[in-house]
N, CA, C and O of each residue as an XYZ file, in Angstrom:
276
protein
N      21.478      5.385    -13.807
C      22.046      6.153    -14.872
C      23.513      5.848    -14.988
O      24.018      5.644    -16.091
N      24.193      5.811    -13.894
C      25.656      5.631    -13.941
C      25.983      4.241    -14.585
O      26.870      4.105    -15.428
N      25.226      3.257    -14.140
C      25.475      1.974    -14.713
C      25.283      1.904    -16.286
O      26.060      1.270    -16.999
N      24.275      2.551    -16.736
C      23.966      2.604    -18.152
C      25.099      3.325    -18.883
O      25.519      2.836    -19.932
N      25.621      4.457    -18.398
C      26.732      5.149    -18.937
C      28.006      4.244    -18.915
O      28.753      4.262    -19.894
N      28.258      3.524    -17.933
C      29.363      2.656    -17.846
C      29.319      1.591    -18.899
O      30.364      1.163    -19.390
N      28.097      1.138    -19.272
C      27.951      0.151    -20.376
C      28.094      0.784    -21.749
O      28.196      0.095    -22.764
N      28.098      2.115    -21.758
C      28.226      2.827    -23.040
C      26.833      3.141    -23.679
O      26.769      3.432    -24.873
N      25.770      3.087    -22.927
C      24.435      3.241    -23.433
C      24.151      4.790    -23.299
O      24.712      5.527    -22.489
N      23.219      5.160    -24.195
C      22.731      6.597    -24.171
C      21.635      6.744    -23.278
O      20.814      5.828    -23.231
N      21.481      7.797    -22.529
C      20.385      8.102    -21.571
C      19.657      9.364    -22.141
O      20.259     10.393    -22.447
N      18.329      9.193    -22.252
C      17.559     10.285    -22.658
C      16.462     10.616    -21.647
O      15.716      9.725    -21.241
N      16.354     11.848    -21.246
C      15.327     12.320    -20.308
C      14.485     13.239    -21.157
O      14.918     14.335    -21.513
N      13.233     12.783    -21.498
C      12.348     13.539    -22.363
C      12.123     14.918    -21.858
O      11.864     15.134    -20.674
N      12.225     15.880    -22.782
C      12.003     17.239    -22.472
C      13.180     17.906    -21.806
O      13.173     19.131    -21.694
N      14.182     17.193    -21.360
C      15.354     17.764    -20.611
C      16.576     17.648    -21.484
O      17.192     18.682    -21.744
N      16.985     16.503    -21.957
C      18.168     16.297    -22.724
C      18.704     14.843    -22.686
O      18.040     13.932    -22.190
N      19.865     14.671    -23.201
C      20.422     13.350    -23.323
C      21.844     13.307    -22.979
O      22.576     14.270    -23.206
N      22.286     12.156    -22.405
C      23.733     11.986    -21.988
C      24.224     10.758    -22.808
O      23.515      9.766    -22.976
N      25.417     10.882    -23.281
C      26.114      9.758    -23.900
C      27.639      9.921    -23.671
O      28.119     10.964    -23.225
N      28.348      8.864    -23.992
C      29.837      8.768    -23.823
C      30.510      9.111    -25.170
O      30.180      8.563    -26.222
N      31.437     10.016    -25.078
C      32.320     10.342    -26.264
C      33.747      9.843    -25.948
O      34.280     10.079    -24.864
N      34.349      9.141    -26.939
C      35.722      8.672    -26.760
C      36.643      9.611    -27.438
O      36.545      9.836    -28.644
N      37.602     10.203    -26.626
C      38.517     11.182    -27.040
C      39.780     10.485    -27.442
O      40.190      9.554    -26.748
N      40.465     10.891    -28.579
C      41.647     10.314    -29.060
C      42.890     10.882    -28.209
O      42.789     11.957    -27.619
N      43.929     10.200    -28.177
C      45.158     10.731    -27.585
C      45.670     11.884    -28.444
O      45.567     11.833    -29.670
N      46.243     12.967    -27.790
C      46.627     14.076    -28.539
C      47.706     14.742    -27.715
O      47.995     14.373    -26.577
N      48.308     15.783    -28.379
C      49.309     16.690    -27.799
C      48.611     17.978    -27.447
O      47.990     18.597    -28.312
N      48.695     18.397    -26.208
C      48.152     19.653    -25.747
C      49.310     20.606    -25.399
O      50.476     20.211    -25.439
N      48.998     21.788    -25.078
C      50.088     22.769    -24.591
C      49.709     23.307    -23.266
O      48.548     23.623    -23.003
N      50.703     23.412    -22.426
C      50.628     24.103    -21.141
C      50.595     25.619    -21.443
O      51.613     26.115    -21.925
N      49.548     26.376    -21.210
C      49.476     27.757    -21.626
C      50.510     28.638    -20.849
O      50.962     29.664    -21.357
N      50.851     28.230    -19.673
C      51.878     28.974    -18.922
C      53.204     28.803    -19.446
O      53.895     29.804    -19.632
N      53.659     27.616    -19.715
C      55.063     27.381    -20.193
C      55.164     27.162    -21.649
O      56.272     27.219    -22.181
N      54.021     26.898    -22.390
C      53.949     26.620    -23.831
C      54.593     25.278    -24.144
O      54.874     24.978    -25.304
N      54.825     24.487    -23.136
C      55.441     23.111    -23.360
C      54.406     22.171    -23.857
O      53.243     22.303    -23.477
N      54.762     21.200    -24.708
C      53.837     20.117    -25.198
C      53.578     19.167    -24.069
O      54.491     18.770    -23.345
N      52.325     18.805    -23.923
C      51.890     17.874    -22.908
C      51.071     16.765    -23.547
O      50.062     17.051    -24.191
N      51.473     15.508    -23.389
C      50.692     14.436    -23.980
C      49.409     14.170    -23.168
O      49.448     14.152    -21.937
N      48.307     13.969    -23.839
C      47.003     13.696    -23.262
C      46.584     12.373    -23.727
O      46.437     12.193    -24.936
N      46.359     11.351    -22.817
C      46.005     10.081    -23.181
C      44.551     10.023    -23.642
O      43.752     10.910    -23.344
N      44.211      8.906    -24.411
C      42.873      8.739    -24.856
C      42.002      8.448    -23.642
O      42.459      7.777    -22.716
N      40.717      8.947    -23.614
C      39.857      8.790    -22.503
C      38.381      8.945    -22.885
O      38.080      9.393    -23.992
N      37.488      8.594    -22.016
C      36.067      8.793    -22.319
C      35.551     10.008    -21.604
O      36.025     10.321    -20.512
N      34.579     10.717    -22.187
C      34.021     11.855    -21.525
C      32.477     11.844    -21.710
O      31.974     11.374    -22.730
N      31.770     12.347    -20.744
C      30.348     12.455    -20.866
C      29.917     13.633    -21.579
O      30.397     14.738    -21.329
N      28.955     13.429    -22.533
C      28.518     14.526    -23.409
C      27.055     14.723    -23.106
O      26.287     13.761    -23.069
N      26.645     16.018    -22.878
C      25.203     16.332    -22.646
C      24.700     17.171    -23.809
O      25.339     18.125    -24.251
N      23.518     16.770    -24.287
C      22.860     17.606    -25.307
C      21.467     17.999    -24.776
O      20.615     17.171    -24.455
N      21.311     19.338    -24.711
C      20.076     19.911    -24.191
C      18.956     19.631    -25.103
O      19.077     19.756    -26.322
N      17.755     19.214    -24.473
C      16.605     18.984    -25.265
C      15.936     20.226    -25.785
O      16.104     21.327    -25.260
N      15.163     20.012    -26.847
C      14.481     21.154    -27.470
C      13.593     21.904    -26.545
O      13.683     23.127    -26.445
N      12.698     21.171    -25.834
C      11.758     21.822    -24.920
C      12.494     22.557    -23.735
O      12.102     23.665    -23.370
N      13.463     21.988    -23.194
C      14.250     22.729    -22.175
C      14.946     23.908    -22.626
O      14.974     24.935    -21.949
N      15.555     23.785    -23.840
C      16.254     24.826    -24.441
C      15.337     26.028    -24.663
O      15.678     27.181    -24.397
N      14.135     25.677    -25.174
C      13.214     26.761    -25.433
C      12.735     27.442    -24.125
O      12.572     28.662    -24.089
N      12.518     26.667    -23.079
C      12.105     27.240    -21.812
C      13.197     28.121    -21.197
O      12.921     29.167    -20.610
N      14.464     27.657    -21.352
C      15.655     28.503    -20.807
C      15.783     29.750    -21.593
O      16.085     30.793    -21.015
N      15.564     29.718    -22.932
C      15.757     30.833    -23.783
C      14.473     31.690    -23.828
O      14.491     32.801    -24.358
N      13.326     31.155    -23.254
C      12.022     31.850    -23.259
C      11.649     32.254    -24.723
O      11.305     33.391    -25.046
N      11.754     31.225    -25.538
C      11.273     31.389    -26.940
C      10.140     30.445    -27.336
O       9.821     29.530    -26.577
N       9.557     30.632    -28.443
C       8.553     29.786    -28.874
C       9.157     28.468    -29.331
O      10.344     28.468    -29.658
N       8.429     27.314    -29.384
C       8.923     26.091    -29.804
C       9.258     26.234    -31.365
O       8.449     26.741    -32.142
N      10.389     25.795    -31.728
C      10.818     25.854    -33.145
C      11.819     24.785    -33.415
O      12.587     24.413    -32.527
N      11.833     24.288    -34.596
C      12.839     23.332    -34.978
C      13.655     23.929    -36.142
O      13.108     24.402    -37.139
N      14.966     23.885    -35.971
C      15.951     24.435    -36.987
C      16.542     23.290    -37.688
O      16.536     22.159    -37.200
N      17.060     23.578    -38.845
C      17.796     22.599    -39.765
C      19.193     22.403    -39.259
O      19.771     21.359    -39.562
N      19.789     23.296    -38.525
C      21.158     23.169    -38.188
C      21.327     22.029    -37.206
O      20.428     21.693    -36.436
N      22.555     21.428    -37.264
C      22.888     20.297    -36.335
C      24.029     20.676    -35.498
O      24.469     19.889    -34.661
């Protein structure tokens, strides 16, 4: 799984969810304690999307598909 993510590939575990890489742009953030601007470099981050079946099991609801994305 790690090797696939390093290559930038998406990993899907049926019924559980999927992992992919999101590339974050460089930006200015703020230190909440001092309110000083802090530069944040661009970086990659792992994103997880919960699968429909697992979400329904966790929420203990019937299987349903919604139009919202």
